[in-house]
C-alpha positions as CSV (number, residue, x, y, z in Angstrom):
1,M,215.4,56.5,112.8
2,S,217.4,56.8,116.4
3,S,220.9,56.8,116.5
4,P,222.6,53.9,118.8
5,D,223.4,56.9,121.2
6,S,220.0,57.5,121.4
7,S,218.6,53.8,121.0
8,L,214.9,53.4,122.5
9,G,215.6,49.7,123.0
10,P,215.3,47.0,121.0
11,S,212.6,46.8,118.1
12,I,209.5,44.9,118.1
13,W,206.9,43.7,115.4
14,A,203.5,42.4,116.8
15,V,202.1,39.7,114.4
16,S,198.7,38.1,114.2
17,D,196.5,37.2,111.7
18,G,194.3,39.7,112.9
19,R,191.8,37.5,114.9
20,A,190.8,39.3,118.1
21,G,191.6,36.9,120.2
22,N,195.0,36.5,119.2
23,A,196.3,40.0,118.3
24,A,195.0,40.5,122.1
25,Q,197.8,38.3,122.9
26,V,199.9,39.9,121.8
27,R,199.0,43.0,122.9
28,A,199.2,41.7,126.4
29,I,203.2,40.2,126.2
30,I,204.1,43.9,124.6
31,S,202.4,45.5,126.8
32,A,204.0,43.3,129.7
33,L,207.3,43.7,128.6
34,A,207.0,47.9,128.3
35,E,206.4,48.1,132.0
36,T,209.5,50.1,133.5
37,Q,211.6,47.4,135.4
38,R,211.4,45.0,132.4
39,W,212.3,47.4,130.1
40,L,214.5,49.4,131.9
41,Q,216.3,45.8,131.9
42,I,216.6,45.4,127.7
43,G,216.6,49.2,127.0
44,H,220.1,49.0,125.6
45,I,219.1,47.1,122.6
46,Y,219.8,48.8,119.6
47,G,216.9,48.1,117.6
48,L,215.9,48.8,114.0
49,G,213.1,48.4,111.7
50,H,210.5,49.5,114.6
51,R,206.9,49.3,113.3
52,S,204.5,51.6,114.9
53,D,201.6,49.6,113.7
54,P,200.7,45.9,114.7
55,V,201.5,43.3,111.0
56,M,198.9,41.8,109.8
57,L,199.2,38.6,107.5
58,S,196.4,37.2,105.7
59,P,197.6,34.2,103.6
60,R,195.5,32.8,100.9
61,A,194.8,29.1,99.7
62,P,196.4,27.0,98.3
63,W,198.8,27.4,101.5
64,T,196.2,27.6,104.4
65,W,195.2,24.1,103.6
66,L,198.9,23.3,104.2
67,P,199.2,21.9,108.0
68,G,202.4,23.9,110.0
69,A,205.2,26.0,109.5
70,N,206.6,24.4,106.0
71,W,204.7,26.7,103.7
72,P,207.2,27.1,100.7
73,A,207.4,30.6,99.5
74,P,205.3,31.8,102.2
75,R,205.8,35.5,100.9
76,L,203.6,34.6,97.9
77,A,200.7,33.5,99.9
78,L,200.0,37.5,101.4
79,P,198.7,39.9,99.1
80,K,201.3,42.5,97.9
81,A,201.1,45.5,100.6
82,Q,201.5,43.0,103.2
83,R,204.1,41.1,101.4
84,N,205.6,44.3,100.9
85,Q,206.2,44.9,104.3
86,L,208.6,41.6,104.8
87,K,211.6,43.0,104.5
88,A,214.8,43.8,106.5
89,P,215.3,45.8,108.3
90,W,214.1,43.3,110.7
91,P,213.1,43.5,114.2
92,S,214.9,42.5,117.9
93,L,212.0,40.5,118.2
94,W,209.1,38.9,116.5
95,L,206.4,38.0,118.4
96,A,203.2,36.4,116.5
97,A,199.8,35.1,117.3
98,G,197.9,32.2,115.2
99,R,198.4,29.1,113.4
100,R,198.7,31.2,110.0
101,S,201.5,33.5,111.6
102,A,203.7,30.5,112.2
103,P,205.4,29.7,108.4
104,Y,206.7,33.5,108.4
105,T,208.0,33.3,112.2
106,A,209.5,30.3,111.4
107,S,211.3,32.0,107.9
108,V,212.3,35.4,109.7
109,R,215.0,33.5,111.5
110,G,216.5,33.1,108.2
111,W,216.0,35.9,106.3
112,S,217.0,38.1,109.6
113,G,220.5,35.9,109.5
114,G,219.2,34.9,113.0
115,Q,219.3,38.1,114.2
116,T,215.3,38.8,115.2
117,F,214.3,36.4,118.0
118,T,211.3,34.4,117.1
119,V,208.2,34.5,119.6
120,Q,204.9,32.3,118.7
121,I,202.1,32.2,120.4
122,L,199.6,29.2,120.0
123,D,200.3,25.6,118.8
124,P,202.1,26.2,115.4
125,K,201.3,22.8,114.5
126,S,204.9,22.3,113.9
127,D,208.0,21.7,115.2
128,P,209.1,24.2,118.1
129,E,212.3,24.0,117.1
130,Q,211.6,26.0,114.3
131,F,211.1,28.9,117.0
132,D,213.2,30.2,119.4
133,L,210.1,30.4,122.2
134,V,206.8,29.0,121.6
135,V,204.0,30.0,124.4
136,V,200.8,28.1,124.7
137,P,198.5,27.1,126.9
138,E,198.7,23.9,128.8
139,H,195.9,23.2,127.2
140,D,197.3,22.3,124.3
141,S,199.6,19.7,126.0
142,L,202.4,20.9,123.2
143,E,205.9,20.3,124.9
144,G,209.6,21.1,124.7
145,P,213.0,23.0,125.4
146,N,211.8,26.3,124.3
147,V,208.0,25.5,125.3
148,I,206.2,27.9,127.9
149,R,203.4,26.2,129.0
150,T,200.6,29.2,130.3
151,T,197.6,28.2,132.4
152,G,194.7,30.2,130.0
153,S,195.6,32.8,127.8
154,P,198.5,35.6,128.3
155,T,197.2,38.4,129.4
156,H,197.9,41.9,130.7
157,F,196.4,45.4,132.5
158,S,198.9,47.9,132.5
159,E,199.1,50.3,135.1
160,E,198.1,53.2,133.1
161,A,195.5,51.3,131.6
162,I,194.1,50.8,134.6
163,E,194.2,54.2,136.1
164,E,192.6,55.7,133.5
165,A,189.6,53.0,132.9
166,G,189.1,53.5,137.2
167,Q,189.0,57.8,136.5
168,A,186.4,57.1,133.4
169,F,184.2,55.1,135.3
170,A,184.8,56.5,139.0
171,D,180.8,56.1,139.4
172,L,181.7,52.7,140.0
173,A,182.9,53.0,143.4
174,D,180.6,54.0,144.9
175,E,178.9,50.5,144.7
176,N,180.8,48.6,146.9
177,G,180.3,44.8,148.0
178,K,178.3,42.2,145.8
179,S,178.8,43.6,142.2
180,A,179.3,41.3,139.2
181,I,180.4,41.6,135.6
182,V,178.9,38.9,134.1
183,V,180.9,38.5,130.3
184,L,179.5,36.7,127.7
185,G,180.7,34.9,124.7
186,G,179.2,33.2,121.7
187,N,179.6,30.5,119.3
188,S,182.4,28.7,118.2
189,K,183.3,25.8,116.6
190,A,183.2,24.2,120.2
191,H,180.4,26.1,121.4
192,T,177.0,27.4,120.8
193,F,175.1,29.7,122.4
194,T,171.6,28.9,122.2
195,R,168.5,31.2,123.0
196,A,167.1,28.1,125.7
197,R,170.7,28.8,127.3
198,A,170.2,32.7,126.9
199,D,167.0,32.5,128.8
200,E,168.1,29.5,131.5
201,L,171.4,32.0,132.4
202,M,168.7,35.3,132.9
203,N,166.2,33.2,135.5
204,E,170.0,32.9,137.1
205,L,171.1,36.5,136.6
206,E,167.7,37.7,138.1
207,T,167.4,35.5,140.6
208,L,170.7,37.2,141.8
209,A,169.7,40.4,141.3
210,R,167.1,40.2,143.6
211,K,169.3,38.9,146.5
212,G,170.8,42.4,146.1
213,W,174.0,41.5,143.1
214,R,174.7,44.4,141.0
215,L,175.2,42.8,137.7
216,R,177.3,44.4,135.5
217,I,177.1,42.3,131.6
218,T,179.1,42.4,128.6
219,C,178.5,40.7,125.3
220,S,181.7,40.0,123.2
221,R,182.1,39.8,119.1
222,R,180.9,36.5,118.7
223,T,177.5,37.0,121.2
224,P,174.1,36.3,118.5
225,V,172.7,39.3,118.1
226,S,169.2,37.8,119.1
227,I,170.9,37.5,122.3
228,V,172.8,41.1,122.5
229,T,169.2,42.4,121.8
230,Q,167.5,40.3,125.2
231,M,170.0,40.4,127.1
232,R,170.3,44.3,126.4
233,G,166.3,44.4,127.5
234,F,167.1,42.0,130.6
235,A,169.6,44.2,131.7
236,D,166.6,47.5,131.8
237,R,164.4,45.4,132.9
238,I,166.1,44.3,136.1
239,G,168.3,47.5,136.6
240,A,171.4,46.0,135.8
241,R,174.6,47.6,133.8
242,F,174.9,46.3,130.0
243,W,177.3,46.9,127.1
244,A,177.5,45.2,123.9
245,N,179.2,48.0,121.6
246,E,179.6,51.9,120.5
247,Q,175.7,52.5,121.1
248,D,176.0,51.7,124.6
249,G,178.5,54.7,125.0
250,P,182.6,53.7,126.0
251,N,183.6,50.5,127.2
252,P,183.6,50.0,130.5
253,Y,185.0,46.2,130.4
254,L,188.4,46.9,132.1
255,A,186.4,49.3,134.7
256,W,183.9,46.6,135.1
257,L,186.8,44.1,135.9
258,I,188.5,46.4,138.4
259,Y,185.7,47.7,140.3
260,S,183.2,44.2,140.6
261,D,184.0,41.6,143.3
262,A,183.4,38.3,140.9
263,A,183.1,37.1,137.7
264,I,180.2,35.1,135.7
265,V,182.0,34.1,132.4
266,T,180.8,32.0,129.8
267,E,183.3,28.8,129.1
268,D,184.2,29.6,125.4
269,S,187.1,31.5,126.0
270,A,190.4,31.3,127.2
271,N,190.8,35.3,126.5
272,M,187.6,36.4,128.7
273,L,188.2,33.7,131.6
274,S,191.9,34.7,132.2
275,D,191.0,38.5,132.3
276,A,189.1,37.8,135.2
277,A,191.7,35.8,136.4
278,W,194.0,38.1,136.3
279,H,192.3,41.2,138.0
280,R,191.8,38.1,141.0
281,L,188.1,37.7,140.9
282,P,186.5,34.7,141.9
283,V,185.9,33.7,138.6
284,H,182.2,31.0,137.6
285,I,182.5,29.3,134.8
286,A,178.6,29.2,132.7
287,K,178.3,26.6,130.2
288,L,177.0,26.7,127.3
289,K,175.9,24.2,124.2
290,G,178.7,22.0,123.5
291,N,182.6,20.9,124.6
292,A,186.0,19.9,123.3
293,P,188.6,18.1,125.3
294,K,191.1,20.8,124.6
295,F,188.6,23.3,126.4
296,D,187.6,21.0,129.2
297,R,191.3,21.0,129.6
298,L,191.3,25.1,129.9
299,H,189.0,24.5,132.5
300,A,189.9,22.1,134.7
301,S,193.8,24.0,134.6
302,L,191.7,27.4,136.5
303,I,189.6,25.1,138.6
304,E,192.9,23.8,139.9
305,R,194.5,27.0,139.8
306,G,192.3,28.2,142.1
307,C,190.8,30.4,140.1
308,A,187.5,29.2,138.8
309,R,184.4,27.2,139.6
310,W,181.5,26.3,137.8
311,F,178.6,28.6,137.7
312,E,175.5,26.6,139.2
313,G,173.3,30.0,139.9
314,S,175.0,31.4,143.3
315,I,178.0,33.5,143.6
316,E,180.8,32.3,146.2
317,L,183.6,34.8,147.4
318,W,187.2,33.2,147.7
319,D,190.7,34.5,147.1
320,Y,193.7,33.5,145.0
321,E,197.1,34.5,143.6
322,P,195.9,36.2,140.6
323,L,196.9,35.4,137.0
324,R,200.1,36.9,135.7
325,E,200.7,34.7,132.5
326,A,202.0,37.3,130.5
327,A,204.6,38.9,132.7
328,R,205.9,35.0,133.7
329,V,206.0,35.1,129.6
330,A,207.8,38.5,129.3
331,D,210.1,37.7,131.7
332,Q,211.2,34.6,129.9
333,I,211.7,36.4,126.5
334,I,214.0,39.2,128.6
335,E,216.3,36.7,129.5
336,K,216.7,35.0,126.6
337,L,217.3,38.2,125.0
338,L,219.9,39.4,127.9
339,E,221.9,36.1,126.8
340,R,222.0,37.6,122.9
341,H,222.5,40.6,124.6
342,P,224.3,41.4,127.6
343,Q,223.3,44.4,130.0
344,P,226.7,46.7,130.1
345,E,227.6,48.9,132.9
346,L,224.9,52.0,132.6
347,R,226.1,55.3,133.6
348,Q,222.9,57.4,134.9
349,A,223.0,59.6,131.9
350,D,222.4,56.3,130.0
351,V,219.1,55.7,131.9
352,T,217.4,59.1,130.7
353,K,217.8,57.9,127.0
354,T,216.1,54.7,127.7
355,A,212.1,54.9,126.9
356,A,209.7,51.8,126.9
357,P,207.3,52.0,124.0
358,D,204.3,53.8,123.3
359,W,202.9,52.0,120.2
360,F,200.8,48.9,121.2
């Protein structure tokens, strides 16, 4: 346990319901907070209760049948091991994503006696005033004085991660010009990645390859297995790079984002679309079967921002300001933390006692 004289800054609990997309948004904002120029602003905060691992919460029925953050005795909804995690010392900052984590975000304000600053990512389906900050995408349409609305999803890539990926896949730097990452999602409540759509997409990609485009195709956890197999064989046939899982070698996703000139991304994932827009790649949104008003608004917001256009078989190149929403959210969290914990005058010696977390 650190002493006040060797404070490592505020303690943070990264909380999610285990869903990959939700956990990714929590990690992105924490990564942005940990950037040196930000962390030094809050390094004076002495935090107890630090957790070196993410906090995973898996509430069960009948609680999960109830809407919003007003669950009775929410601790009892959790398995015993998870329930035992929710005890003092409470963190300086609780940052959670997903509707099923919202009851705990709302409760920790009381459990900590108001000492923990609470941030809930995604619409909690309850009164935003139950939280210190709520972070939602514009396409969710939630509003309030403590609501931060983002274009797409908060996503962030640290300088260290970019450098490591660039070095690990340095051979890609020789493939200059006409390189595109193709990011394939899969089935969800709103969309279906059909075999027919996969066939259409492969025809379009083959035409691009014939025109000299170097394609790097990657699949998500939700891509149907049959389409993964189909795409792997297709990539081999046209000379494209391909990655779906560990059997294809180290994950090149970040390196492909770094070293590509454009992106083709299926419409079903706010996170995947936002990743490409963070890197300032011209984002071509590829349609799948199905739709939902929420996704229609997401696509419209990315297009209006200048990040994206619909994919119609060709790749265009254009420029725009990169989408850096996690950084914007992190700056607002810092602003609120400093209202609670004003920054003291620091001696030069104090600066050396402050270090960003290395655990996220």
